[in-house]
C-alpha positions as a Python dict, from the first residue, in 0.01 Angstrom:
ca = {
    (1, 'M'): (0, 0, 0),
    (2, 'D'): (282, 65, -237),
    (3, 'L'): (416, -68, -553),
    (4, 'R'): (591, -351, -383),
    (5, 'A'): (325, -462, -181),
    (6, 'R'): (77, -467, -463),
    (7, 'K'): (340, -691, -642),
    (8, 'Y'): (362, -904, -338),
    (9, 'A'): (-18, -928, -270),
    (10, 'H'): (-61, -1063, -632),
    (11, 'Y'): (163, -1370, -600),
    (12, 'A'): (96, -1428, -238),
    (13, 'A'): (-310, -1387, -231),
    (14, 'P'): (-385, -1542, 124),
    (15, 'L'): (-165, -1292, 312),
    (16, 'A'): (-316, -1023, 75),
    (17, 'L'): (-653, -1135, 194),
    (18, 'T'): (-568, -1121, 556),
    (19, 'L'): (-459, -752, 509),
    (20, 'L'): (-749, -649, 325),
    (21, 'T'): (-997, -830, 587),
    (22, 'S'): (-784, -655, 885),
    (23, 'T'): (-841, -308, 696),
    (24, 'L'): (-1230, -366, 628),
    (25, 'F'): (-1279, -477, 975),
    (26, 'T'): (-1110, -235, 1231),
    (27, 'P'): (-1380, -144, 1487),
    (28, 'K'): (-1485, 234, 1436),
    (29, 'A'): (-1342, 480, 1726),
    (30, 'L'): (-1611, 630, 1946),
    (31, 'A'): (-1661, 975, 1811),
    (32, 'I'): (-1829, 1242, 2011),
    (33, 'A'): (-1864, 1613, 1898),
    (34, 'I'): (-2038, 1945, 1928),
    (35, 'G'): (-2030, 2098, 1628),
    (36, 'S'): (-1705, 2091, 1447),
    (37, 'T'): (-1519, 2024, 1797),
    (38, 'T'): (-1416, 1664, 1885),
    (39, 'Y'): (-1392, 1548, 2241),
    (40, 'P'): (-1203, 1245, 2368),
    (41, 'T'): (-1435, 1152, 2616),
    (42, 'F'): (-1841, 1208, 2658),
    (43, 'A'): (-1765, 1366, 3014),
    (44, 'D'): (-1518, 1603, 2842),
    (45, 'A'): (-1793, 1696, 2580),
    (46, 'L'): (-2025, 1762, 2927),
    (47, 'A'): (-1772, 1987, 3038),
    (48, 'A'): (-1789, 2206, 2750),
    (49, 'Y'): (-2177, 2196, 2690),
    (50, 'Q'): (-2351, 2550, 2659),
    (51, 'P'): (-2722, 2564, 2615),
    (52, 'N'): (-2831, 2514, 2270),
    (53, 'D'): (-2527, 2279, 2202),
    (54, 'V'): (-2593, 1944, 2066),
    (55, 'I'): (-2357, 1650, 2178),
    (56, 'E'): (-2331, 1425, 1858),
    (57, 'I'): (-2253, 1066, 1932),
    (58, 'E'): (-2123, 993, 1573),
    (59, 'Q'): (-2024, 635, 1543),
    (60, 'S'): (-1903, 334, 1758),
    (61, 'D'): (-1837, -18, 1720),
    (62, 'S'): (-2077, -103, 2007),
    (63, 'G'): (-1943, 121, 2307),
    (64, 'E'): (-2137, 228, 2625),
    (65, 'I'): (-2079, 544, 2760),
    (66, 'S'): (-2154, 563, 3127),
    (67, 'T'): (-2274, 884, 3273),
    (68, 'T'): (-2529, 1029, 3540),
    (69, 'A'): (-2883, 1109, 3510),
    (70, 'D'): (-2799, 1470, 3661),
    (71, 'A'): (-2534, 1508, 3382),
    (72, 'V'): (-2761, 1433, 3105),
    (73, 'S'): (-3081, 1610, 3216),
    (74, 'G'): (-3194, 1860, 3006),
    (75, 'K'): (-2914, 1813, 2762),
    (76, 'K'): (-2924, 1782, 2378),
    (77, 'I'): (-2781, 1467, 2277),
    (78, 'D'): (-2824, 1298, 1929),
    (79, 'F'): (-2727, 916, 1800),
    (80, 'E'): (-2589, 988, 1443),
    (81, 'A'): (-2671, 759, 1195),
    (82, 'G'): (-2430, 475, 1207),
    (83, 'S'): (-2426, 476, 1573),
    (84, 'T'): (-2473, 209, 1794),
    (85, 'A'): (-2339, 318, 2127),
    (86, 'T'): (-2571, 296, 2453),
    (87, 'L'): (-2563, 580, 2711),
    (88, 'K'): (-2593, 415, 3044),
    (89, 'I'): (-2729, 676, 3333),
    (90, 'D'): (-2653, 598, 3676),
    (91, 'V'): (-3023, 628, 3803),
    (92, 'Q'): (-3204, 414, 4097),
    (93, 'Y'): (-3550, 597, 4183),
    (94, 'P'): (-3668, 582, 4548),
    (95, 'T'): (-3971, 435, 4677),
    (96, 'L'): (-4275, 653, 4693),
    (97, 'S'): (-4415, 721, 5054),
    (98, 'E'): (-4557, 1009, 5260),
    (99, 'A'): (-4206, 1162, 5263),
    (100, 'V'): (-4143, 1115, 4913),
    (101, 'Q'): (-4480, 1145, 4718),
    (102, 'S'): (-4308, 1195, 4374),
    (103, 'L'): (-4025, 1081, 4138),
    (104, 'P'): (-3726, 1327, 4072),
    (105, 'L'): (-3728, 1423, 3707),
    (106, 'Y'): (-3409, 1348, 3497),
    (107, 'N'): (-3504, 1494, 3143),
    (108, 'I'): (-3418, 1290, 2882),
    (109, 'S'): (-3680, 1438, 2642),
    (110, 'Q'): (-3401, 1598, 2412),
    (111, 'I'): (-3187, 1266, 2396),
    (112, 'T'): (-3256, 1152, 2025),
    (113, 'V'): (-3171, 946, 1759),
    (114, 'V'): (-3092, 1091, 1397),
    (115, 'G'): (-3297, 1369, 1550),
    (116, 'Q'): (-3587, 1152, 1620),
    (117, 'A'): (-3697, 1189, 2016),
    (118, 'D'): (-3985, 905, 2010),
    (119, 'P'): (-3936, 637, 2294),
    (120, 'E'): (-3972, 359, 2105),
    (121, 'V'): (-3680, 490, 1887),
    (122, 'V'): (-3472, 606, 2183),
    (123, 'W'): (-3533, 317, 2430),
    (124, 'E'): (-3245, 72, 2267),
    (125, 'R'): (-2980, 355, 2318),
    (126, 'I'): (-3070, 389, 2698),
    (127, 'A'): (-2950, 175, 2968),
    (128, 'V'): (-2953, 227, 3308),
    (129, 'T'): (-2766, 106, 3613),
    (130, 'G'): (-3069, 15, 3808),
    (131, 'T'): (-3340, -222, 3729),
    (132, 'I'): (-3589, -219, 3419),
    (133, 'A'): (-3829, -55, 3655),
    (134, 'D'): (-3578, 210, 3680),
    (135, 'K'): (-3577, 256, 3296),
    (136, 'F'): (-3962, 273, 3287),
    (137, 'K'): (-3956, 520, 3518),
    (138, 'L'): (-3691, 766, 3367),
    (139, 'F'): (-3893, 745, 3054),
    (140, 'W'): (-4230, 761, 3212),
    (141, 'S'): (-4120, 1038, 3445),
    (142, 'N'): (-4055, 1261, 3141),
    (143, 'Q'): (-4395, 1177, 2984),
    (144, 'D'): (-4564, 1260, 3318),
    (145, 'A'): (-4394, 1548, 3343),
    (146, 'Q'): (-4506, 1701, 3016),
    (147, 'Y'): (-4842, 1568, 3054),
    (148, 'Y'): (-4897, 1781, 3373),
    (149, 'T'): (-4722, 2085, 3239),
    (150, 'N'): (-5043, 2115, 3007),
    (151, 'W'): (-5308, 1997, 3268),
    (152, 'P'): (-5603, 2022, 3251),
    (153, 'N'): (-5590, 2022, 2895),
    (154, 'Q'): (-5346, 1751, 2842),
    (155, 'T'): (-5585, 1542, 2619),
    (156, 'Q'): (-5553, 1783, 2352),
    (157, 'S'): (-5186, 1705, 2311),
    (158, 'Q'): (-5130, 1434, 2054),
    (159, 'I'): (-4754, 1427, 2082),
    (160, 'I'): (-4790, 1367, 2459),
    (161, 'N'): (-5050, 1089, 2419),
    (162, 'K'): (-4836, 924, 2138),
    (163, 'V'): (-4520, 918, 2358),
    (164, 'G'): (-4752, 769, 2645),
    (165, 'V'): (-4887, 483, 2398),
    (166, 'Q'): (-4527, 414, 2295),
    (167, 'I'): (-4407, 352, 2640),
    (168, 'G'): (-4710, 124, 2680),
    (169, 'N'): (-4612, -60, 2378),
    (170, 'I'): (-4283, -109, 2479),
    (171, 'Y'): (-4443, -239, 2850),
    (172, 'A'): (-4697, -455, 2679),
    (173, 'A'): (-4386, -613, 2477),
    (174, 'H'): (-4182, -670, 2809),
    (175, 'L'): (-4513, -842, 2982),
    (176, 'N'): (-4573, -1063, 2667),
    (177, 'A'): (-4232, -1184, 2669),
    (178, 'G'): (-4281, -1332, 3031),
    (179, 'N'): (-4163, -1084, 3256),
    (180, 'A'): (-4325, -943, 3579),
    (181, 'P'): (-4540, -674, 3608),
    (182, 'I'): (-4398, -338, 3732),
    (183, 'L'): (-4614, -270, 4055),
    (184, 'D'): (-4382, -12, 4196),
    (185, 'I'): (-4595, 322, 4303),
    (186, 'V'): (-4529, 617, 4070),
    (187, 'Q'): (-4825, 842, 4057),
    (188, 'T'): (-4983, 1012, 4339),
    (189, 'K'): (-5093, 1362, 4153),
    (190, 'I'): (-5453, 1467, 4236),
    (191, 'S'): (-5525, 1781, 4041),
    (192, 'G'): (-5177, 1779, 3946),
    (193, 'N'): (-5031, 1795, 4309),
    (194, 'P'): (-4860, 1506, 4492),
    (195, 'N'): (-5112, 1344, 4735),
    (196, 'F'): (-4976, 1014, 4857),
    (197, 'A'): (-5274, 1000, 5122),
    (198, 'G'): (-5497, 982, 4822),
    (199, 'R'): (-5362, 819, 4555),
    (200, 'R'): (-5120, 492, 4480),
    (201, 'Q'): (-5115, 454, 4123),
    (202, 'S'): (-4849, 172, 3999),
    (203, 'L'): (-4648, 199, 3730),
    (204, 'H'): (-4834, -97, 3576),
    (205, 'D'): (-5175, 48, 3617),
    (206, 'N'): (-5067, 386, 3487),
    (207, 'I'): (-4898, 261, 3160),
    (208, 'L'): (-5173, 10, 3081),
    (209, 'G'): (-5431, 277, 3127),
    (210, 'N'): (-5310, 456, 2835),
    (211, 'L'): (-5393, 150, 2657),
    (212, 'E'): (-5722, 94, 2713),
    (213, 'N'): (-6017, 116, 2441),
    (214, 'G'): (-6194, 405, 2557),
    (215, 'V'): (-5903, 590, 2633),
    (216, 'I'): (-5731, 559, 2279),
    (217, 'A'): (-6068, 637, 2130),
    (218, 'G'): (-6082, 977, 2327),
    (219, 'R'): (-5747, 1082, 2272),
    (220, 'F'): (-5714, 975, 1906),
    (221, 'P'): (-6057, 1015, 1760),
    (222, 'S'): (-6135, 891, 1388),
    (223, 'P'): (-5978, 903, 1174),
    (224, 'A'): (-5668, 906, 1351),
    (225, 'V'): (-5455, 579, 1316),
    (226, 'D'): (-5453, 387, 1673),
    (227, 'P'): (-5093, 397, 1762),
    (228, 'R'): (-5101, 62, 1994),
    (229, 'T'): (-4876, -190, 1869),
    (230, 'A'): (-5058, -576, 1826),
    (231, 'A'): (-4911, -671, 2179),
    (232, 'A'): (-5073, -354, 2325),
    (233, 'L'): (-5389, -410, 2162),
    (234, 'D'): (-5437, -726, 2388),
    (235, 'Y'): (-5495, -465, 2694),
    (236, 'G'): (-5740, -252, 2546),
    (237, 'T'): (-6048, -426, 2756),
    (238, 'R'): (-5814, -430, 3092),
    (239, 'P'): (-6016, -165, 3334),
    (240, 'V'): (-5841, 173, 3403),
    (241, 'H'): (-5741, 181, 3784),
    (242, 'D'): (-5627, 497, 3882),
    (243, 'G'): (-5510, 433, 4227),
    (244, 'T'): (-5727, 600, 4442),
    (245, 'V'): (-5668, 527, 4816),
    (246, 'N'): (-5843, 601, 5173),
    (247, 'A'): (-5701, 485, 5470),
    (248, 'G'): (-5425, 309, 5277),
    (249, 'L'): (-5664, 92, 5092),
    (250, 'Y'): (-5795, 106, 4692),
    (251, 'T'): (-6152, 219, 4713),
    (252, 'K'): (-6261, 234, 4356),
    (253, 'A'): (-6443, -77, 4192),
    (254, 'Q'): (-6171, -72, 3914),
    (255, 'A'): (-5904, -147, 4142),
    (256, 'K'): (-6028, -481, 4197),
    (257, 'T'): (-6184, -581, 3821),
    (258, 'S'): (-5824, -465, 3724),
    (259, 'L'): (-5676, -706, 3949),
    (260, 'A'): (-5926, -950, 3834),
    (261, 'W'): (-5827, -907, 3475),
    (262, 'D'): (-5462, -929, 3532),
    (263, 'L'): (-5513, -1267, 3721),
    (264, 'A'): (-5692, -1386, 3460),
    (265, 'W'): (-5505, -1394, 3175),
    (266, 'A'): (-5155, -1568, 3085),
    (267, 'R'): (-4958, -1478, 2809),
    (268, 'G'): (-4620, -1448, 2673),
    (269, 'T'): (-4343, -1737, 2685),
    (270, 'G'): (-4375, -1844, 3053),
    (271, 'P'): (-4679, -2052, 3139),
    (272, 'D'): (-4819, -1820, 3399),
    (273, 'S'): (-4624, -1475, 3263),
    (274, 'L'): (-4945, -1256, 3400),
    (275, 'D'): (-5028, -1498, 3693),
    (276, 'Y'): (-4781, -1257, 3894),
    (277, 'F'): (-4899, -1226, 4215),
    (278, 'D'): (-4724, -1471, 4494),
    (279, 'A'): (-4933, -1228, 4730),
    (280, 'L'): (-5196, -977, 4686),
    (281, 'P'): (-5091, -606, 4798),
    (282, 'A'): (-5198, -490, 5092),
    (283, 'M'): (-5378, -202, 4930),
    (284, 'F'): (-5634, -428, 4803),
    (285, 'G'): (-5773, -497, 5176),
    (286, 'N'): (-5949, -832, 5270),
    (287, 'T'): (-5922, -1024, 4931),
    (288, 'I'): (-5924, -1362, 4791),
    (289, 'T'): (-5904, -1446, 4430),
    (290, 'V'): (-5940, -1778, 4261),
    (291, 'D'): (-5796, -1766, 3942),
    (292, 'S'): (-5787, -2012, 3640),
    (293, 'K'): (-5515, -1995, 3339),
    (294, 'L'): (-5790, -1800, 3145),
    (295, 'T'): (-5643, -1677, 2822),
    (296, 'S'): (-5958, -1513, 2630),
    (297, 'P'): (-6172, -1219, 2676),
    (298, 'P'): (-6378, -1125, 2882),
    (299, 'A'): (-6278, -1377, 3133),
    (300, 'T'): (-6161, -1252, 3472),
    (301, 'A'): (-6057, -1406, 3804),
    (302, 'V'): (-6345, -1415, 4050),
    (303, 'L'): (-6289, -1228, 4400),
    (304, 'Y'): (-6411, -1341, 4731),
    (305, 'T'): (-6369, -1195, 5089),
    (306, 'D'): (-6433, -1545, 5238),
    (307, 'L'): (-6212, -1845, 5226),
    (308, 'A'): (-6449, -2130, 5249),
    (309, 'T'): (-6648, -1968, 4966),
    (310, 'A'): (-6367, -1921, 4751),
    (311, 'V'): (-6241, -2283, 4822),
    (312, 'N'): (-6583, -2423, 4712),
    (313, 'A'): (-6597, -2244, 4415),
    (314, 'A'): (-6241, -2338, 4315),
    (315, 'S'): (-6165, -2627, 4022),
    (316, 'A'): (-5854, -2845, 4032),
    (317, 'S'): (-5537, -2673, 3932),
    (318, 'D'): (-5634, -2312, 4071),
    (319, 'R'): (-5485, -2092, 4247),
    (320, 'I'): (-5647, -1901, 4566),
    (321, 'R'): (-5456, -1598, 4654),
    (322, 'I'): (-5533, -1465, 4985),
    (323, 'S'): (-5423, -1079, 5058),
    (324, 'A'): (-5270, -950, 5398),
    (325, 'G'): (-5553, -879, 5639),
    (326, 'N'): (-5733, -1069, 5913),
    (327, 'F'): (-5977, -1330, 5815),
    (328, 'T'): (-6252, -1486, 6044),
    (329, 'Q'): (-6323, -1854, 5942),
    (330, 'S'): (-6667, -1955, 6034),
    (331, 'A'): (-6689, -2301, 5879),
    (332, 'T'): (-6475, -2583, 5780),
    (333, 'V'): (-6265, -2526, 5488),
    (334, 'N'): (-6250, -2851, 5274),
    (335, 'L'): (-5984, -2880, 5058),
    (336, 'D'): (-6110, -3180, 4848),
    (337, 'E'): (-6020, -3069, 4471),
    (338, 'N'): (-5665, -3194, 4339),
    (339, 'S'): (-5378, -2944, 4264),
    (340, 'L'): (-5480, -2648, 4443),
    (341, 'T'): (-5220, -2373, 4578),
    (342, 'L'): (-5317, -2141, 4849),
    (343, 'I'): (-5090, -1869, 4883),
    (344, 'G'): (-5077, -1587, 5138),
    (345, 'A'): (-4913, -1249, 5164),
    (346, 'G'): (-4659, -1388, 5469),
    (347, 'Q'): (-4680, -1506, 5781),
    (348, 'G'): (-4822, -1239, 6022),
    (349, 'E'): (-4942, -1066, 5719),
    (350, 'T'): (-5243, -1295, 5628),
    (351, 'V'): (-5367, -1435, 5930),
    (352, 'I'): (-5685, -1679, 5914),
    (353, 'T'): (-5861, -1730, 6246),
    (354, 'S'): (-6095, -2027, 6252),
    (355, 'Q'): (-6411, -1985, 6451),
    (356, 'T'): (-6522, -2344, 6396),
    (357, 'S'): (-6607, -2608, 6650),
    (358, 'S'): (-6466, -2865, 6445),
    (359, 'Y'): (-6157, -2915, 6153),
    (360, 'G'): (-6012, -2584, 6062),
    (361, 'M'): (-5886, -2718, 5717),
    (362, 'M'): (-5990, -3086, 5613),
    (363, 'W'): (-5749, -3179, 5333),
    (364, 'T'): (-5838, -3483, 5150),
    (365, 'G'): (-5759, -3387, 4784),
    (366, 'N'): (-5402, -3465, 4667),
    (367, 'D'): (-5100, -3219, 4539),
    (368, 'I'): (-5233, -2918, 4737),
    (369, 'T'): (-4988, -2651, 4835),
    (370, 'L'): (-5053, -2412, 5167),
    (371, 'Q'): (-4793, -2115, 5195),
    (372, 'D'): (-4718, -1778, 5340),
    (373, 'L'): (-4959, -1732, 5629),
    (374, 'S'): (-5037, -1779, 5977),
    (375, 'Y'): (-5333, -1954, 6106),
    (376, 'N'): (-5507, -1986, 6452),
    (377, 'G'): (-5689, -2292, 6455),
    (378, 'P'): (-6028, -2376, 6641),
    (379, 'T'): (-5973, -2377, 7028),
    (380, 'A'): (-6270, -2594, 7161),
    (381, 'D'): (-6176, -2885, 7358),
    (382, 'A'): (-6303, -3138, 7117),
    (383, 'G'): (-6173, -3425, 6965),
    (384, 'S'): (-6220, -3268, 6595),
    (385, 'S'): (-6019, -2918, 6672),
    (386, 'Y'): (-5743, -2973, 6484),
    (387, 'G'): (-5588, -2679, 6297),
    (388, 'F'): (-5506, -2885, 5957),
    (389, 'K'): (-5625, -3210, 5906),
    (390, 'I'): (-5487, -3417, 5634),
    (391, 'Q'): (-5626, -3751, 5543),
    (392, 'P'): (-5800, -3993, 5249),
    (393, 'P'): (-6163, -3907, 5190),
    (394, 'S'): (-6256, -4262, 5301),
    (395, 'A'): (-6130, -4557, 5503),
    (396, 'A'): (-6073, -4737, 5196),
    (397, 'S'): (-5937, -4466, 5015),
    (398, 'Q'): (-5540, -4448, 4867),
    (399, 'P'): (-5309, -4218, 5079),
    (400, 'V'): (-5338, -3847, 5018),
    (401, 'T'): (-5023, -3736, 4842),
    (402, 'G'): (-4831, -3454, 4734),
    (403, 'V'): (-4876, -3243, 5047),
    (404, 'T'): (-4684, -2908, 5065),
    (405, 'I'): (-4709, -2657, 5382),
    (406, 'R'): (-4466, -2386, 5338),
    (407, 'N'): (-4378, -2064, 5559),
    (408, 'V'): (-4690, -2086, 5749),
    (409, 'T'): (-4751, -2048, 6143),
    (410, 'V'): (-5040, -2249, 6301),
    (411, 'S'): (-5118, -2230, 6633),
    (412, 'G'): (-5405, -2224, 6916),
    (413, 'S'): (-5556, -2545, 6777),
    (414, 'G'): (-5748, -2743, 7064),
    (415, 'R'): (-5594, -3074, 6943),
    (416, 'A'): (-5286, -3101, 6702),
    (417, 'E'): (-5198, -2796, 6478),
    (418, 'I'): (-5108, -3007, 6198),
    (419, 'D'): (-5214, -3374, 6170),
    (420, 'L'): (-5118, -3606, 5871),
    (421, 'H'): (-5342, -3920, 5872),
    (422, 'Y'): (-5262, -4172, 5587),
    (423, 'V'): (-5018, -3929, 5431),
    (424, 'D'): (-4752, -4056, 5114),
    (425, 'G'): (-4519, -3779, 5044),
    (426, 'A'): (-4516, -3440, 5243),
    (427, 'L'): (-4298, -3149, 5243),
    (428, 'I'): (-4343, -2942, 5521),
    (429, 'E'): (-4094, -2654, 5528),
    (430, 'N'): (-4034, -2319, 5727),
    (431, 'V'): (-4324, -2406, 5929),
    (432, 'T'): (-4405, -2330, 6301),
    (433, 'A'): (-4659, -2571, 6477),
    (434, 'S'): (-4721, -2451, 6805),
    (435, 'G'): (-4875, -2723, 7030),
    (436, 'N'): (-4880, -2486, 7359),
    (437, 'N'): (-5193, -2507, 7570),
    (438, 'T'): (-5362, -2755, 7365),
    (439, 'K'): (-5451, -3103, 7432),
    (440, 'G'): (-5251, -3221, 7105),
    (441, 'A'): (-4931, -3216, 6923),
    (442, 'G'): (-4783, -2952, 6719),
    (443, 'V'): (-4736, -3185, 6413),
    (444, 'A'): (-4866, -3562, 6426),
    (445, 'L'): (-4801, -3826, 6181),
    (446, 'T'): (-5044, -4140, 6202),
    (447, 'T'): (-5175, -4404, 5978),
}
């Protein structure tokens, strides 16, 4: 500003304030450098990159730098002090299978923030084009690669173990904020080698395994400081599930005890933040769970293999989850508690076959939901051979209310597949009720 401008500013303060404000708040331009050389774009810096170079992202107002996982893999990239830029990496991981038994590795271990490579420091500077699961896989696969580089002496590396716990701390915060667990299979290694037929451990189980109390004690013996956050400490009592499978099913007891632990605990801002299985994964085999909203250790959900037993053990407002598989029912299932929810793994996935000579399900409770399964009703040529009989517990009772049947196939019953007798308020949605070869109706409405 020259002398004339200064004089003008003295007599016209509002204009001077406007000029000063504009100068102070001009957004900083993105500056990318290798050594003393600056580059107009990140792509230009990558093109000029040589081994042992460091790409310095010096300053930015809030810029986002788009790149690919291959382009940054193995590169030394540092966010300098004052930079609030993010590096958005184009990465989407495949689903593991017999054909693809391990995740591809994109080495981001040399991306730092002011020289620090800790995941808890770098996490906010990295974004991905895929899902939050892809972002966790990006960080997890780097820690896993370092873990197995030193295998079988990996427990001696405090640095690697600390990285695993820091990813766990981030994941615990993710869960406690009400987000869904990430059940994608990531770990298939046995003795350091991928083996999809023998091991299928989810990201959820692998990361939380690093937070278990016994694991922490072994990797960070006293007087080492426990590196877990307060949120991560909550998961210290969760059983470690290593994902061992045989013929596609989990074989170790810890598989079901860790499942029971998860189903029993509710955390975060949502009413059911860890109540996360709409359907139990098929690898748990023929499993039925009854879970209440229990919130203090050592509470766990209870696991069953028989539907009638599970329902008899349930209380009002409990959720009963039925895994994929074929279940044989030898006794009438009495749904006499209010506010129960029964969830299968899908029509044709969860298949229940009644071998009773009476009602398949006698439904007298209010506000009951049944969804996502197939049901083969009792086949006897008898007056009580209904698939679902829904009626009040006695003739003098009020009508049954709040009936919901959704995404269900009912077939094979000797009489009606579904009989609603004295019901007030029912939602029947995406239901197939086949009355073929029976002496009753598909759906009967009676009073």
